[in-house]
C-alpha positions as CSV (number, residue, x, y, z in Angstrom):
1,X,62.2,82.8,34.2
2,X,64.5,82.8,37.2
3,X,67.2,80.8,38.8
4,X,69.1,80.4,41.8
5,X,72.5,79.6,42.1
6,X,74.1,79.1,45.8
7,X,77.7,80.0,45.5
8,X,80.6,79.5,47.9
9,X,83.6,82.0,47.6
10,X,82.6,85.3,47.4
11,X,84.0,87.5,50.0
12,X,83.5,90.6,48.9
13,X,81.8,93.2,45.8
14,X,84.6,92.9,43.4
15,X,83.6,88.7,43.8
16,X,80.2,89.8,43.4
17,X,80.7,92.1,40.3
18,X,83.1,89.1,38.6
19,X,80.2,86.9,39.2
20,X,77.7,89.1,37.7
21,X,79.8,89.7,34.7
22,X,81.0,85.9,33.7
23,X,76.9,85.3,34.0
24,X,75.6,88.3,32.1
25,X,77.6,87.1,29.3
26,X,75.5,83.6,28.9
27,X,73.0,84.4,25.4
28,X,70.0,83.6,27.6
29,X,70.9,85.6,30.5
30,X,69.5,89.1,31.2
31,X,70.8,89.8,34.2
32,X,72.3,88.6,37.5
33,X,72.1,89.6,40.9
34,X,74.5,88.8,42.9
35,X,75.5,89.0,46.5
36,X,78.3,87.9,48.1
37,X,76.4,88.1,51.8
38,X,73.6,85.7,51.2
39,X,76.2,83.6,48.7
40,X,73.4,83.9,46.0
41,X,73.0,84.9,42.7
42,X,69.5,85.3,41.3
43,X,69.5,84.9,37.2
44,X,66.8,86.2,35.1
45,X,66.8,84.1,31.9
46,X,64.4,85.3,28.4
47,X,65.3,81.3,27.2
48,X,65.9,77.9,28.5
49,X,70.2,77.6,29.5
50,X,71.1,74.7,31.2
51,X,72.6,74.6,34.7
52,X,76.1,73.4,33.7
53,X,76.7,76.8,31.5
54,X,75.9,78.8,34.5
55,X,78.1,76.5,36.6
56,X,80.6,76.6,34.5
57,X,80.7,80.5,34.1
58,X,81.0,80.7,37.8
59,X,83.8,77.8,38.5
60,X,86.3,79.5,35.5
61,X,86.2,82.1,37.6
62,X,87.4,80.2,40.7
63,X,84.0,80.4,42.7
64,X,82.0,77.1,43.4
65,X,78.1,76.2,42.9
66,X,76.7,74.2,45.8
67,X,73.0,74.2,44.3
68,X,70.7,75.8,41.4
69,X,67.3,76.0,41.4
């Protein structure tokens, strides 16, 4: 199962790494592919994770989640 997140505020590879680490710490997240150039994170899950949990992990790192699909 995958979710794609649209994230604003990522400007560089360091930003990507910060968001990736935050998302991959969540129980149920197998991996996260993050791109500052497209402003997206594709999150691979092995069990259901509420969108609010994903959003909180990103916003705690001072990035803005615009959309989760």
